[in-house]
N, C-alpha and C positions, 0 to 999 in steps of 0.2 A: 335421714338424708344427710349427706356430708356437706360441709361448707365448701362452696365452689367460688367464693369471692364476691358473691352478689349480696346486696343488702336485703333485708326482709321485705322492704317495700318493692324492690325489683322483682323478687320471687313472687310476691302476691300479684304484681302486674302481669307477670308471665303466666301464672295460673289462670288469671282472668282471660288472657288471650286463648289459652288452651280450651277453657270452658266454652268460650264464644265459638271457637272452631268446631267443637263437637256439636253444639246446638245448631250451627248453620248447616251441618252436613249429617243428616240422619243415618247415612250409610257408613259412618265411621264408628269404629268400635273403641278406639282409644288413641291417645297422643302422649308422647314422651318427649321431654326436653332435657337435654344433657349437655355437659361441658365437653370440650374437645377431647379431654382425656378420659371420657366415658363415665363420669360421675352424674348420677341422676339429679336434676334440678327440680323437676316437677313431673307428675304423671296424672292424667285424667283417664279413667277407665270405665266404660259403660258396662263391660261384661264381668268385671271383678276377677278376671282370669289372667290379666297381663302381669308379667314379671318386669316391672318398670326398670329396676336396676340392671337386670340382665339385658333388656332391650337397649338401655342407654349405652352400656359397654359395647355391645355388638354394633350398634348404629355408628358409634364413634369410630370403631375400627373399619367399618364398611366404607364410610365416607372418606376416611383418611387414605385408605387403599385406592379409592376412586380418584381422589385428588392427586395421589402419587402417579397413578396410571396416566391421568390427563397431563401431568407435568412431563412424563416421559414421552408423551406424544406431542409435546410442544404447546400445550394448551394451558389456560389458567385453571383454577380450581373448578370442579364440577358445580353445576347449579343444583342438580338433584339426581337422586337415584330412584328408579321405580322398579319394584319387584312384584310380579304377579304370580300367584300360585292358585291351586284349586281351592284353598281354604281362606286366603286373604290377599290383600293388595297392600304393599308398603310403599310409602314415599318418604325419603330421607333427604333433608336439605339443610343448608347453612342458614342460621338465624343470627347474623352477626358472628360473634365468637362462640355461639352455642349451636347445638345440633337439634333440629326438630324432626321427630319421627312420627308419621301418621299411619295408623293401622286401620284399614277399611275392609269391608266385606268383599268377597271375591267378585261380586257383580257391580262394584262401585264404578261410577263414571270417572275415570282417571283424570281427565282434563279438568273437570269441575273440582275435584279434590286438590289437584295441583294448584289451581288458581286460588282456592281458599287457603291452602297451606302457605303459599307465597305471601298472601295478605297477612296471615298470622305471623309469619317469619319477619315481615317488615315491622309489624307492631312490636314484636319481641326485640328486634334491633333497636328500635326507638326507646323501648322500656329499659334497655340495658346499655344505653349509650355510654354512660359513665364507666361501666364495667369494661366495655370494649376499648375505651380510650385510655383508661388508667390501669386498673388491676387486670391481669390476664389469667384469672383463675388461680388455682393452687399450683405453685411450682413445687412439686413434691420433693425435688432435690433439696430445697431450702426448708422443707417442713418434714423432718424425719418422723414425727409422731403420726402425721397423716399417711405417710408412706407405709409405716409399720401397720397401722390400722387397715389400710387397703390390702396389704399382703395377707394379714390375718383373715380377712373376709374371703379373699380368693382361695386361701387354703381350706377354709371351712366349706366352701362351695365344692372344691375338688373332693374332699372327704365324703360329702353327701352323695356325689355322683358315683362313688365306688361301691 
């Protein structure tokens, strides 16, 4: 896991929130917490099949696009994104400066998951308040080593796909 500007105690507190969310909602398969720039902070997975880093990156992009779309429509940032398919239900929402992605079974009760996810997001906001007020995650332009490492990882992923 890459450094996203959170202290170890903040990350542990976030992991505790994710675990509590999974325990409270048996129909959930996993949860991923990421930075706004797509770096995974934490991942809890009941199935053992989730690719947390990939989900973190895609969720960050997804909510960023939704925020941009909302801005173009004259609205503030989106509260959440819900995606339902045959195989799963996804809920993506802001948790302070972080992104919370909740993966549920296809038959999950979306309203209950959304309520539980919002509660977890509020806990994460409180757990990372110093992060949100002070450090704003990695500014990769000021940290060339992190940028280089991220580019290397992305290149490796592209090579594996070919």
